[in-house]
N, C-alpha and C positions, 0 to 999 in steps of 0.2 A: 528658582525664584519663589519667594514666600507667597502662599495663597491665603485668602481671607474667607471668613464665613460670609454667606449671602447677606447677612444683616449689617455688614460693615458699612460705615458711612461712605458715600460716594461724592465725588466732585465732578460735575459735568462742565466741560469746556467745549462749547459747540456740540458736535456729535460724539466727543470723546468722553467716555465714562471711566473714572479712576476708582480703583478699589479703596484707596486712601487719599485724602485731600492733601497730597504732598507733591511738590515739584522740586527737582534739583536745579539750583540756579546755575546759569551759564558762567563758567570761569575760564578765562583764557589760559591755555596751557595745562588745564586740569581736566575739564569735562569732555575729553575725547572719547572715542568709542570704547577704549579699554576701561576707563574709569566708570563710564556709564554701565557697562556690562557687569562690572564688579559690584556696583551699588545695587543693581537689579538682583544679583544673586543673594543679597541679604534682605531685600525688602520689596516694596511696591511703590507705584506712583508714576509721575511723568518725568523723564530724564532728558534735559535739553542740551543741545550741542554747545560747543564753544561759540563765542560770538564771532560772526563772519561778516566782513565788510562787504556791503552790497556792491560797491564799485568793483572790487576784486572778483566777486562772483560773476558779475555781468561780463567782465573781461576774461573769465574762466582761467584765472591763474592756477597753476598746479596746486598750490597750497590750499586755496579755497575749495577746489574740486575734491581734494582729499578729505577735507574737514566735513564736507556734507555727506560723506559716505556713512552708511549705517550697517552694522552687522545684521545678519538675517534674523537673529533673536530679538532685535529691536522692532517690535511689531507696531509701536507708535513712534514714528520717526519725527523728532522735534528739532527744529533748527531756529537759532536766534540770529537775526540780522541787525546790523548797525549801519545807519546811513544818515545823511544830512540833506540829500537832494531828492525831492519827491519823485521825480521822473526815474532816477536810478534805482531807488528803493522799489518802486512799482515794477521796474524791469526785472529786478532780482526775484521778486515774488512771482511774477509771471513765469519766469524760467523754472523755478522750483515746482510750480503747479503743472505747467505744460509737460515737463519731463518726469512727472510723478516721483519727485525726490523727497517729499515731505508730507506728513499728515497733520502737522501743526507748525505754525510760524509765529515767532515772538519778535517784537521790535524792542531794541534797547534804547532807553532814554535815561539811563542811570549812571553811566560811567563818570567818575569824579577825577580821573587822571588829568593833570594839568595840560599834557600834550594834546588832549582832546578838547577840554573846556576852553583853552586859550584861543581856539579856533571857532568856538561857538557850538561844539558838538556835545554829545553825552548829556549829562545832567544840566548843562547850560541851555540846551536847545528848547525845552518846553517854555522858557521865558518868552521866546518869540512864538506866541500862541498861534498866529496865522500859519507859520511854517510847520509847527507841530501838527495842526489840524490837517493841513494839506498832505503831509507825509502819510498820516494814519488813514485818511479817507482814500487816497489813491491805493495804498497797500491793501486795504480791506476790499476794495473793489477788485483788485487784481487777484486776490486770494480766492474769490468765489466761494465755493463750498468748504474750502480748507479753513479751519478756525485760525484767526489771527488775533494775537494778544499783545499787550504792551507791558513793559516793566520800567518803572521810573523811581525817582527819589522825591523827597518832600519839596525840594527846590534847590536854589543855589546857596542860600544861607537863610537865617531866620527872618531877614528883612525882605527876602525875595522868594517867597514860597509859591510853588506852581502846581502842586499836586491836585488840588481840588478843581481848578479851572481846566487843567489838562485831562483829569479824569472824566469830567463831564464832556469834554470834546471827544475823547476816545469812545465813550459810551455812545455819543451821538453818531460817531462814524461807523458804529456797528461791530466793535471788537467783541471777542468772545469772553475775555476776562481782563482784569487789570491787577497788576502786582505792584505793591508799594514797598520799597526799602525805606524804612522809617528813619532815615537820616538825610541831612542835606549834603550837598557836595562839599561844603566847607568842613563838615565833620569827618569826611572820608569814612573810615570804619571805627573811629574812636568813640569813647564814651558808651552810653547806653542808648539803644534805639528807642525812639519816641512812639510807643505803641498807640498813644492817644490819637496820633495822626491817622493810623489805620482805622480806628473807630470812626473818625470824622469822614474818611473817604467812604467807608461802608455805609454810613448814613446818607451820603450824598449820591451814591450810585445804587440804583434800585433794580436795574434790568439784567445785569451780568455779575458773575462772581468777582469778589474782591479778595485778593490773596495778600497775606502779610509776610514781610521779610525783615529779618534783623534780630540777632541774638537768639536763634533757635539752636541750642546746644544739646537738647535731649527731647525725648518724647514728652516729658512733663512740661517742657517749655512750650511745645507746640499746642498742647491742650490748654495751657494757661493763656497763650495768645488768643486762641479762638474763643475762649470763655470771656476774656477781658474786652476784646474788640468786636466780637461778632463776625469776624472775617470768615470766609468760606473755605479757606485752605491756607497752607503755609508754604513758603519758598525757603529752601535750605541751601546755604552757601558755605561759608567758612567752617561751619559746625561739622561738616563731614570730611574735612581735610585730614587724612590719615585715620579716618574713622568711618569707613563705608558701612560698618555695622550699625551706624546711626539709623539707617533706613529700616532695619529690623526692629530697633528700639521704637521707632515711630509706629510701625505696624502694631507692636505690642501695646503701645499707649492707646491707639485708636480702637483696637480690638477690646480693650478693657472697658471702653465706653459703650460698646454695642452688645457684647454677649457676657459681660461680667468676668471674663478671664482676667486673672490677676496680672497687673502690669509688672513686668520684670525687665528692668533696664539692662542693657547690654554691659557685661563686665568681663571682657575677654582676658584670658591668661596671656602671658608673654608668648606662649607657643602658638596661640591663635593669631596673635598680632604678626608674628614672624611668617606664619603660613599665608596670611592675607597679603603681606608685603610681597611674598614670592609669587602669589597668584596674580597680583597686580602687574608685576614685572613680566610674567608669562603672557598676559593679555596685551601688554604694550609691545612685546616682541612680535606677536601676531599682527598687531595693528601697524607697526612701523616696518615690519619685515626684516628686523635685525635685532639680535640679542644685545649687541653692543650699544645700539641706539637706545634700546629699552633700558639698559642699565644706566645710561646717562640721564635719561628722562626721569627715572625713578628717584634720582638723587634728591630732588627738592621735596620728596614725600617722606624721606627717612626720618627727619626730625619730628614731623607730625605724627607718624606712626608710633614712635617710641616716646612721645611726650609723657612724662611722669613715670616711666618704667626705668628700673635700674640697669640701664645699658650704657656702658662706658664710652667716653669720647673717642677712644682709639678704635673701638669696633664701629661706631657710627661713621668715623672718618674712612675706615676701610671699606665699608659698604658703599661709600661714595666714590670708590675707585674701581669697583669690580667691572669686568668687561664681559662676563658670562653668567648665566644662571647657576652653573656649577660652582663658580667661585662664590656666588651669593649663598648657595646651599652650604658650602663649607663653613662660612662665617656664621650663618644662622644656626648651624648645628652646635656651635659652642655655647648657645644660650640655654638657660634653664627654663624649658618650656612650661614647667609647672608653676613658675613664678606667678602669683595671683595678681589680679587687677589692683592697681595702686590707689584707686579711689579718686578723690578730688584732684589730685595732682595730674591726672590724665584727662581731666575734663575742662570745660570752659573755653575761652577764646583761643584761637590759633590763627596763624597767618599774620601778616603785617596789618596792624590797626591804623598806623599813621597817627598824625596829630592834627587837631583842628587848625585850619589855616584859611586865609582869605583866598577864595578861588581865583585862578588866573583866567581872565576873560578878555575878549577883543575890546579894544578901546571904544568906549561909548556904548557897550552892549546893553547896559542897564538903563539907558536913557529912554528907551521905548520898548514896548512889548510887540511892536510890529517890525518885521524884517525890512530894512531899507537897502538901497543899492550898495551902500558903503560896506555892508556886512555880507552881502550875497557872495562876493568873490572870496571872502575869507573862509567861508564854509567849505569850499572845495578842498581845502587842506586838512579838514577835520577827520577824514575817513582813515583813521589809524586803528590797528588791531590791538585793543587793550581789554582788560577784564571789565565785565559789565556792571559792577556796582550794586 
């Protein structure tokens, strides 16, 4: 793992000191132990687990119990929870603390997926400010000395923004930091993130760090976000898909601000990319306990890794069919490892951005910001495992 000079800027989240003010955003099906370890090998920061449904965790489903496991090298064990019922969320937090399974807990209020918002969960939930406050207050009390944080979006759409009111409620509840993805649920991942919202939140929240999320594709983007918004740190999501070396790029960028070391953006050759893909698969095999399962799981990453590089469609397709690391080695061995970094073609957005659309919400959800009996039952169906927004 990359080490920094003692003068590097630090982000404090409760008792946790970070060498660089960088957090890996939770992404369902992506930020498992294998990917977190890979990112740590390139850089530094806080690496958060996949989003875990609080009800499933309380019920100790095999999948949720596997997802909360950390490798021994993960010295700061960070877990993100998703839930809609204050009692269940508090029970999940209590379990993690009592069984010493986490050093940091994050609550998700940013998921824009229609299957979640149509039941009032994810990015739709902070609109019901009384419910939001109840969840965060109970979870913070249950966490005790373990720092508890929240991640949210600007709101449902431009006419129903929630981030300032929810931010103040979270601050009042005693959270250790607040992260804002500067898009609404209606925007999904499309367009350009509204960094001015991060500025406004930072101005409104004075006692805990505010982290910015949205359109961090390079170390230069991270520095620019912090300069423009005054935020205390950045949260990186889609920018690291197929680019775990982004965390090294971020270290270089922040180091340039502290000790004058020239900022050198990561520009891996095709050989480095191939080796990283193989290492990712190797770590997945260790995590999943099967090379075959690892080769299946890595399929969604292949396109991201080779974005912009001259790798033919036949080879990409073949990599999606391998059943062992040896088969992968044979295919990767046909590449010209000396092929240089392709520049802009390998940079920028990756993953599905979606298109702006009217969020799907429970009938009458926007009629009041207080949770009524009509919507209380609807929320029980909102605890689905989706990426956290």
